C-alpha positions in Angstrom: -8.0 12.9 -53.6 -4.7 12.3 -55.4 -5.1 15.3 -57.7 -5.7 17.7 -54.7 -2.6 16.2 -53.0 -0.5 16.9 -56.1 -1.9 20.5 -56.4 -1.1 21.1 -52.7 2.6 20.3 -53.5 2.8 23.4 -55.6 0.9 25.8 -53.3 3.0 27.4 -50.6 1.9 30.3 -48.5 4.7 31.2 -46.1 4.0 32.3 -42.6 6.8 34.9 -42.9 5.5 37.4 -45.4 9.0 38.8 -46.0 9.5 35.8 -48.3 7.3 37.6 -50.8 9.8 40.6 -51.1 12.2 38.9 -53.6 9.4 37.7 -55.7 7.9 41.2 -55.8 11.2 42.7 -56.7 11.7 40.1 -59.5 8.2 40.7 -60.8 8.8 44.5 -60.8 12.1 44.1 -62.7 10.4 41.9 -65.3 7.4 44.3 -65.7 9.7 47.3 -66.2 11.8 45.3 -68.7 8.6 44.3 -70.6 7.4 47.9 -70.7 10.7 49.1 -71.9 10.8 46.4 -74.6 7.2 47.4 -75.6 8.2 51.1 -75.9 11.3 50.2 -78.0 9.2 48.2 -80.4 6.6 51.0 -80.6 9.3 53.5 -81.5 10.9 51.3 -84.0 7.5 50.6 -85.6 6.8 54.4 -85.8 10.2 55.0 -87.4 9.5 52.3 -90.0 6.0 53.8 -90.7 7.6 57.2 -91.3 10.2 55.7 -93.7 7.4 53.8 -95.6 5.3 57.0 -95.9 8.3 58.9 -97.2 9.0 56.2 -99.8 5.4 56.1 -100.9 5.4 59.9 -101.3 8.6 59.7 -103.3 7.1 57.0 -105.5 3.9 59.0 -106.0 5.9 62.1 -107.0 8.1 60.1 -109.4 5.0 58.5 -111.0 3.5 62.0 -111.6 6.6 63.2 -113.3 6.8 60.3 -115.8 
């Protein structure tokens, strides 16, 4: 009984559905920011991968010439 009362304190379903608009806008902003961050990390990772491949190739060439 007490636990359901405590849980009901956190549940709020407004009658006026326009109260959901700010929450939706905030969620959209954070989702866009998360996607942009993900893409930035992917691009940085790809750049590092290319640098590593280039360094490995240079090391392979240097090892062959020795």
